[in-house]
C-alpha positions as CSV (number, residue, x, y, z in Angstrom):
1,M,-0.4,2.4,-5.0
2,Q,2.6,0.3,-6.0
3,I,5.3,2.4,-7.9
4,I,6.7,-0.4,-10.9
5,I,10.3,0.5,-11.6
6,A,11.8,-1.8,-15.0
7,A,15.0,-3.0,-15.6
8,L,16.3,-2.1,-19.0
9,I,19.9,-3.8,-19.5
10,P,21.6,-2.4,-22.8
11,A,23.9,-5.4,-23.5
12,A,23.9,-5.4,-27.6
13,G,27.8,-4.2,-27.4
14,A,30.3,-5.2,-29.4
15,S,33.1,-5.1,-26.6
16,R,35.5,-4.3,-28.5
17,R,37.7,-2.8,-25.6
18,M,37.8,-6.1,-24.3
19,G,38.8,-8.7,-27.6
20,R,36.4,-10.7,-26.4
21,D,32.6,-11.0,-25.7
22,K,33.3,-10.0,-21.7
23,R,28.7,-10.8,-21.3
24,S,29.7,-13.9,-21.6
25,L,32.7,-14.3,-19.0
26,P,32.0,-16.7,-16.3
27,Y,31.7,-14.6,-12.9
28,R,30.5,-16.3,-9.9
29,D,29.2,-19.4,-11.2
30,R,27.6,-16.9,-14.5
31,T,28.2,-15.0,-17.4
32,V,28.5,-11.5,-16.1
33,L,25.3,-10.3,-17.8
34,E,23.2,-12.7,-15.8
35,V,25.2,-11.1,-12.7
36,T,24.3,-8.1,-14.0
37,V,20.3,-8.8,-14.7
38,D,19.8,-10.6,-11.7
39,T,21.2,-7.3,-9.4
40,L,18.5,-5.6,-10.9
41,R,16.0,-8.5,-10.4
42,Q,17.1,-9.1,-6.7
43,A,16.6,-5.4,-5.9
44,G,12.8,-5.9,-7.6
45,A,13.1,-3.8,-11.0
46,R,10.2,-5.3,-13.0
47,P,10.1,-5.9,-16.1
48,L,13.8,-6.9,-16.8
49,V,14.3,-5.7,-19.9
50,V,17.5,-7.2,-21.7
51,V,18.4,-5.0,-25.3
52,L,20.1,-7.7,-27.4
53,E,21.9,-7.2,-31.1
54,P,20.8,-9.9,-34.0
55,D,20.8,-13.3,-33.6
56,S,22.5,-12.8,-30.5
57,P,24.8,-15.8,-28.2
58,C,23.4,-14.1,-24.9
59,A,19.5,-14.6,-26.1
60,G,20.0,-18.7,-24.3
61,F,21.6,-17.4,-20.8
62,P,19.3,-19.6,-18.7
63,G,19.9,-16.2,-16.3
64,L,17.3,-14.7,-18.8
65,S,14.9,-16.7,-18.5
66,D,12.3,-14.6,-17.3
67,A,13.7,-11.1,-18.9
68,V,11.6,-9.7,-21.8
69,L,14.4,-10.0,-24.7
70,V,14.3,-7.1,-27.1
71,E,16.2,-7.2,-29.9
72,N,18.3,-3.9,-31.6
73,P,18.5,-3.8,-35.5
74,Q,21.2,-1.5,-35.4
75,P,23.6,-2.0,-32.0
76,Q,26.4,0.3,-34.3
77,R,25.0,3.1,-33.8
78,G,25.9,2.8,-29.6
79,M,24.1,2.4,-26.5
80,L,21.8,4.7,-26.7
81,S,20.3,3.3,-29.4
82,S,19.9,0.0,-27.1
83,I,18.1,2.6,-24.5
84,R,15.9,3.7,-27.7
85,V,14.3,0.2,-28.1
86,G,14.0,-1.1,-24.5
87,L,12.4,2.2,-23.8
88,A,9.4,1.5,-26.5
89,A,9.5,-2.3,-24.6
90,L,8.3,-1.2,-21.3
91,P,4.6,-0.9,-20.7
92,D,2.5,1.8,-19.9
93,E,2.2,0.9,-15.7
94,V,5.9,1.5,-15.6
95,D,6.6,4.1,-13.0
96,A,10.3,4.8,-13.7
97,V,13.6,2.1,-15.3
98,A,16.8,1.7,-13.7
99,V,19.5,1.7,-16.8
100,L,22.1,-0.4,-15.9
101,P,24.4,-1.4,-19.1
102,G,24.6,-5.6,-18.9
103,D,28.4,-5.2,-18.7
104,H,27.7,-4.1,-14.5
105,P,28.3,-7.0,-12.7
106,F,29.5,-5.1,-10.0
107,V,26.9,-3.2,-8.9
108,P,25.2,-4.9,-6.1
109,P,21.4,-5.2,-5.4
110,Q,21.5,-2.9,-2.2
111,A,22.7,0.2,-5.1
112,V,20.1,-0.7,-6.7
113,Q,17.6,-0.8,-3.4
114,A,18.7,2.2,-2.2
115,L,18.2,4.1,-4.9
116,F,14.2,2.2,-5.5
117,A,13.6,3.8,-1.7
118,R,14.5,7.0,-2.6
119,F,12.5,7.0,-5.7
120,A,9.5,5.8,-4.1
121,R,10.0,8.7,-1.4
122,E,11.0,11.7,-3.5
123,R,10.2,11.2,-7.1
124,P,13.2,12.9,-9.1
125,A,12.9,12.9,-12.5
126,L,16.6,12.0,-12.2
127,L,17.9,9.6,-9.7
128,V,22.3,8.4,-9.8
129,P,24.8,7.2,-7.4
130,R,27.8,8.0,-6.5
131,Y,30.1,5.8,-5.1
132,P,33.3,6.5,-2.4
133,R,36.0,7.3,-5.3
134,Q,33.8,9.4,-7.2
135,R,32.8,12.0,-4.5
136,G,34.2,15.4,-5.5
137,S,34.0,14.5,-8.9
138,A,31.6,15.3,-11.6
139,A,31.3,10.9,-12.4
140,R,28.7,9.8,-11.4
141,G,27.6,6.0,-11.4
142,H,25.4,3.3,-12.7
143,P,22.1,2.3,-12.3
144,L,20.3,5.8,-13.3
145,L,17.2,5.1,-12.6
146,M,14.7,8.2,-14.7
147,A,10.7,9.1,-13.7
148,R,8.5,8.1,-17.0
149,E,8.2,12.2,-17.8
150,L,11.3,11.8,-19.3
151,F,10.9,8.5,-21.2
152,A,10.3,10.4,-24.6
153,E,13.0,13.1,-24.3
154,A,16.0,10.5,-24.0
155,A,14.5,8.7,-26.5
156,A,14.7,11.8,-28.6
157,C,18.3,12.2,-27.5
158,D,21.2,11.8,-29.9
159,D,22.7,8.6,-29.8
160,A,26.7,10.1,-30.3
161,V,25.7,12.1,-26.9
162,G,23.6,9.4,-25.2
163,L,21.9,10.1,-22.0
164,R,24.9,12.2,-20.3
165,Q,23.1,15.1,-22.6
166,L,19.7,14.5,-20.9
167,L,21.2,14.9,-17.5
168,R,23.2,18.7,-19.6
169,R,19.6,19.8,-20.1
170,H,18.1,18.8,-16.5
171,P,20.2,19.6,-13.7
172,E,18.0,20.5,-12.0
173,R,16.7,17.6,-11.7
174,V,19.1,15.3,-10.7
175,Q,19.5,13.7,-7.3
176,T,22.5,12.4,-6.2
177,L,22.5,9.7,-3.2
178,D,25.7,8.7,-2.2
179,L,26.4,5.3,-1.0
180,D,29.5,4.0,0.7
181,L,29.8,0.9,-1.7
182,P,33.6,0.3,-2.4
183,D,34.2,-1.4,-6.3
184,A,30.1,-0.4,-7.1
185,D,31.8,1.6,-9.6
186,D,34.3,-0.5,-11.8
187,D,34.2,-1.0,-15.0
188,L,34.5,-3.9,-17.3
189,D,36.0,-2.4,-20.0
190,T,39.5,-3.4,-20.9
191,P,42.1,-7.0,-20.1
192,E,43.4,-5.0,-17.4
193,D,39.9,-4.9,-15.7
194,L,39.3,-8.4,-16.5
195,K,41.9,-9.0,-14.0
196,K,39.8,-8.2,-11.3
197,L,36.7,-10.1,-12.4
198,E,39.4,-12.5,-12.8
199,R,40.8,-12.4,-8.8
């Protein structure tokens, strides 16, 4: 039976640390958000669920034309509130979901494909990548792959803690996949991070 892995892209944030809307920053002839979504598309994730704020300027991006756009009416509650809205929009036949925030354009499709392959073989409840600079630390990379059995519990987590709460509750159910992909763990949060994007 074919395994169906969806993508959930929470992208309703205010970009406060950046000081501008990082989702619409240009990258590889598109926007940061479009590149992030395309990473999951290339990996074979379906459906692609993108969570935006009300009246989002991103809703008309051409690179989101095949995505399911859902609205988070209270994005100020944080990323988990967007994840909760996205989980509710997933069809029943989905076996797992890859959660990748909309401001992570540096994650390559091969990272997501490697996670999908591990899930297909072993069906872990939670699967996270670890990139070279994260070795030997408690840090984990993106995306997080979560099996359907944990969707309801994830949606019930505390907004102030986010999905870290789920990882802490079930350490025995978390698998880590080491991937030798430098820069895949880079963030895009501050003006300093923007300099890397511009290079």
